[in-house]
N, C-alpha and C positions, 0 to 999 in steps of 0.2 A: 388726652390733650397731647396736639405737641409742641415741640418746644413754639415753634412759629406763634402757635395761637395764644402764647404766654407772651409774646413781646421780649423775650429773649431768642439769642442767638445761643444755637446747640454748643457744648463743649468739642472743638476741634479735635482730631485723633490724635494718640498722644504721643507717635512716633515725627506728626506733622511741628510739634512744636519742644521749646524745651523744658525744661522738668518744672524751673520756677515761672514760667508763663504760661504753662500750663496748669500749676498748681493758681495762679493770681486770676488767670480766665476759668476756673474752678469756683475759686472764694467768690467772683464779683458778683455771682447772680445763683445764691442758693437756690431758690427757688423756680426752678423748672419748670420739672413736672413728679407728676407724686407716680408710682409705678407701683401699685399693691399684684396688678399682675402682667406677667409676660407673654405675650405681645400686648400691645395696649389694644382696647376695642376699637379703634380708630387705625387699626392694622390689616382689619377685618375685612376680606371682599365673596363677593359672590365664587361662589366653587366652579369648579370646572365640569365638575357632574354634581347629582345626588348622591349622597352616601346614606346607605340604609344604617339603621342604629345597629344590627344584628352584626355589620361588617365592621365598626366603631368598639364595640364593647364588646365581641365574645372575646377577645386574646388583649385585655386590659389587664395590665401589670399587676397596679395596686393590689395592694392586701385587700382593703376597707378604701370605701367609698364616701364621699359626702355629699350629704346629700341638700340643697339649699332651693328655695324654694324663694318668687320673687313678687311680691303685691306694689305695683306700680302707679298705686293710689296713694294721693296726702289730701292733706287739710288747703294749703297753699303754697306757691312754687319758692322756696328762700332764693334769695337776691344772688346769692353765688352757687346755685345748683344745677348742674350742667348732668342728673342722673336722669336714667329713662324712670320718668313719675310723670303721672298727669295729674294737678288740681282737680277731683272729680269725686265727691261729697255723695254721690247718690248710689242708696242702693242697690236699686235695682242692678244699675252697673253693674256694681262690685257680686251679686249675683252672678251674671254673669259670665263675667271675668271667672269664676272659683271654678263654675261649669264648666266651663273650659279648661283649665288646671287640672279637673280630675281627667276629663277625655285625655289630655296629653298623657296623666297620669298611668293611665289605664293602656294608654302604647308601649310606654317607656319601658312599667316595670317587668316582661318578659325577659327585653334587655338588658338588663342592671341590676336584676332581683338575685345575681348569682353570689353575689358578694354581699355582707354586713355594710351598713351605714354605720361610723363611727362619731360619725358629728350630723347634726340638722342644723340647718341655720334658716329661717325666717325674714327677708328685709325687704328693703325698698327706694322710695315710698315711704309709707305708714303703716305697715301690717296691722295694727293694731285697730286704723281708724276701720276696719271692719265689722260690722253689728258681732256680738258678739254666737251667735250661733253661726254665721260665717266663720270667727275665728276657728272657731270649733271643728269645724271642719274639714279647715286647713290641716288642722291636726291627725284628724280620722284619714284624710287622705296620706298623709306621710305615715302612718301607722298600717292601716287596713288594704291599702292599693299597691304603696311604696315598700310594704314591710320594714317600716323602722321601729326598731326595741328601743323604747322610750329610757329602757332601765342598763342600758350597754350606752349610751351615745349622748356626747353633749352636745347641748339643746338651746341655740340665742333665739332671742325674739327683740328686733327692733319696736321703739314705740317712740313717742313725744309726748309730751306735757301735757296737753290736752284731751289728751286721750287715753291717759290712764283713769282706769276706772275698777271697782272692786269686783264687779262680773267679770271684767275683761282679765283681769287678775289671778279670778278664781281660776278659769281657764288655761290659764299657762301652769297653774299650781299642780294644777289637774291630770295634765301632759309631761307631768315634771323637768320642767324648763332649769335650763342650770344657771344661764345667763341673762337678764336686758340689758339691756344698751337704752338711754335714755339721750339724743340731742340735746342740747341746753345753749351752746356756743357760749351766751354770755347769759350773766344774772340783770347785767343796766339793759332798761327799757332801753334806752336811747339807742345805745349799738345795734341790739333783738330789733327796733324799729327801721337802720339803716341799711339792713339788710332783708328787709319784707320782711317780714318775721312777725308776725301777730302773734307776741307770748309775754301773757304778764309775768311780773315777778311771782306776786300770790300763786298764780297757776301751776308756777313751776314746785314753789315751797312745796305747797300740795300736794303736788304729783309725787315727789321727795319722799317725802314724811308717807304716804300709802306703798308706795315703794316700800321704804325700808319695813314698816308690819310685815312684809310677806317675806322677808326676810330669802327672796332670792342667793342660792351660794354664793354670785357674784353680780353685783350691780357695775354697770357699767357708765361712767357718764362723759360725754361731750363737750370740747371748748376746743373754739375758735379765737385763732389771732391773730392782730395785724386788721379786726374791724372799721370799716370805717368813725373815723371819734374815738378811736379808742389809742391809748395810753399803756406803758406798763403798769400804772401805777390802775389803771381801772380794772386792763387783764388779772394783775393781780388778785385786787377785791375778787374778780368773778372766780378764779382757780380757791381763794379763801373759803369762800362761800361754798363750791363744790364738796372740798376738803370736808367742810362741816360735818356732811352725813356720811363721813369716813366708809367711802366706795372703792369695794376692792380693784377696780380697775377705773384711769383716768385718762383717754385719748384726748390729745392735745393737737390742734391742727390748724397747720399756714393756711388761711387766706387765701385763694386762689381765684380770680377771676378769670371767664375767658367772651372771644367775642359776643357766642351766645347766651350768657346768661345775662340776667336782667340787673344786677352790677355791673355796669362793664370794667375792663381795666383803663381805659384813661382817666375811668373816673379815680380810680385809686391813687393812679401816678399824681394826678393832677391834688391830691389834697398830702403833698409833701414828703419827707421824710421815710424811708421804707425800716418801720419798726419790726419788723417780724422774727427777725433773729434776737435781737434784745429779748423780745417776748418771751423766744421760744429759752435763753440762756435763763432766765428767771424763773421759770416754770421749773426746768429741771432740776434744778438747784433747790428750788420750792420741796419737789414734789422728792426728791434724793432726803430729803433732809427730814419730810416725814415719813418715810420708811420707808418708799415703794420703791422698783428697782426698773431698771430703762431698760425695758427690752427691745426698742426699737426709735428712732426718731417720733413717732408719734407715743405708745402704746410705754404707759407703767401701770406697776400692777402691787400688787401686798401677797406676802406670800402666803396670807389666806383665803386668794382665787381662784379658787379650786374647787372642781365638784364631788360631791362625797360619793357620786357613784364607783363603782369601778368599771371604765373606760376601757372599747378599746381599741389600741393604738394608729396614728394616724399621722406623716410627715407633712409639714409644711412645702416642701418640695416633691409630695408626691404631687399625681392626675388624681385621676376618677372623682374627679369634680361633675356631677348630677344635677344639674339648675334647670329647672320647671317652671316657668312663667313667661311670658312675654316681658324680655329684658333678660334673663337669667342667662349669664354662661355656662357653657360646659368644658371640660377638663380631659380629654384622652392622653394618651402621651403624645401623638402624632396629631391631630388635630383638635383645635380650639374653634368652637362655634355657638352661637349665639342667634335670635332675630332680629333682626335689623333696628341698630342706633339711630334716634333723633332725641334731639334736644326742645324746639319750638313744640308748641302746643297744641296744633294744626299737624303735624308729623306725626307726636306720639299717639294720637287721639286717635290716627288713621291706622298705624301697624297695630293699635292695642286690637280696634274693629277687624281687622283681618284674621286678629289671632283666636279673638271670639268668635270668629264666623267660619274657621277652618275642621273641618272635618279630621285631617290626617294631621300630623307630627313628628310622624314614624320616618322623617327623610330629612339629610341636613345636604343645606345649598348653599350656606353662608359661614364663615370663619375664614380659617389662615390652619394652611396647614404648615408641620414645624420641620424641620428639616435636622438632622444633628447637630451641626450646627447651631441652629437656634434653641434648641432641646439642654445644648450644654450653657448655653447666655441663660434661657428660666434656668436652670439648676443654681445657678452662679450666683444670680440678681435675687431669688429667693431664700439665698441660705446670707448673701452680703448683707443684706439691710435690714437684719435679723440682729441683736444684739448676740448668738449662739455663734454664728459667724458658716463659714466653708468648712466642712470636716473635706479636708484633702482627698485620705483616703477613702470619703463614700460617694467623691468623685471618679477615682480611679476606679472602685470597683463598677459604677455603674457604665463610662464610657468606656474607658479600656487604656484611657491617656489622662496625661497628668493634668492638673487647670493652669497651671503659672507655665505649661509651655504649651498651651491651647490658645491661653491668655497672656504673653508675658507683656502686654500692656496695665494689666493689672499690676506690675513692680511699682508702678507709678507711686500708687498709693503707697506702700514704704517708704520708701524714697521720701515722703511729703509726711510721714508718720501720720500720715492719714489710717493708716493698718496697720496690722501687726500680724507675724504669722507668731503662735501659739504654740507649745509642743504639747504634747497629748500623750499620755502613757500609753501603749497599747494600740494606739491609732494608726500607725505607720506612717507620718507626713503632718501632722498638726492639726492646727485649725488657720484658714485666716480670715480675719476680723475686722473690721474697725475698730480705728480708736475711738473716744470720745466724741475727738473735733469730726473724725470719720462721719460719725451718728449724725451729727449735726448738721453736714453735707449729703445730707442721703440723699437729697431731690435733686443735687445736682451731677452727684458720682452715679444714679441711678441710672439718671438721661444720659450721663456721657458713655454708659453703656450699654444705650440699645445698637442695637445695628443699622449697618448703612441703610441694608433693604428695609429692616424692616422703618425704619425711619423714614424714609421716600414715600413711603406708604402709609402713616403717620401723617405728613405733610401734605397729602396729597389728595385727604379722608372730604370730602362735601358734605357740612352740615346740616341736615334741612330742621 
């Protein structure tokens, strides 16, 4: 999503404004864009040439890889959703898709199987919308075709309340899933209805009780604040209902609406004051009081949020993301790539149909080639937007330069107390990290740090 799609102007370059004016601009619109990866998918374009997988992956430096499988189907599209997903419950369509997923996996495995997978995630859409036999088959593709060792990899699966059944949970447990993540968004039926989410409170409660009985090592619950008709009090009610189930993780997301979602930006603007920052602050304080640790603007976790396995190492700043399935993104150190992206139902259905019909998946023709400047920017953003922050010595080891010399504009963050430089024994430079105030402004800080070249691509993207 670009800032223009959110109705906000991007933060001007630091050198164009005084410190106080720059800070005021940053704070004036704290919700600009959510950069869970960089560059954003709307910066992807058709590549000048088709790149063979062997060329991309042969020298990938990451010690371990991350395997992701995308299941682009859901029961219904939520009003805020701009993910690559299609409301389609037809088992036949799901089976054809999993056939294509296996075909792609068999073509990719020879090129990415030379290193172990430290993580495996199945997302969507709603993976547990698949019938149990197909859900089991997805895991067998990961294990038997891709070579995943479920005993040494962290495994995460997304689900939804209406798809939680004992048969499906048995499959997740049999394949040693560590983390189950369920989107609830709100425990208030009227708020769920306002975002076109057909969700009954009793179904949510039943699903949560069933998940707790299975005792997965990590249960994560997703909630959204800033919903139509929501108040700070009703938001805290949903948070308390979630806390009653003692999940190991809670993710809290501000509502974003875009021009191509069912709920339109102008509908939210017409509802009056923006309560998102008040909701965020109230939830952050409540979660900290409940014993959770904040790891980012969105993620809060208990100390018990860990796998009992002895896991292979994988760093969040690493690349090595192997994305299988239509809509999945893959990251090497120099090229990020994916299938085409769409939001509308007809365009999404067309892209999925092309994927299912394709015989070859071993040439990359759509993505983003990262030069060194963009690789540096990505490294900084991936670290800075998390509580751990940017270890300056790690940056210097990787790139042979100093982060604050390459990007002196970062000093604006310390001048405004949105970041701090913390000494660390033996690290040779310490850590540059956001303060609590800075974490609250992650979505404006991240947007500000997008390169001009990438922003131009994002703002020039035409949605289908």
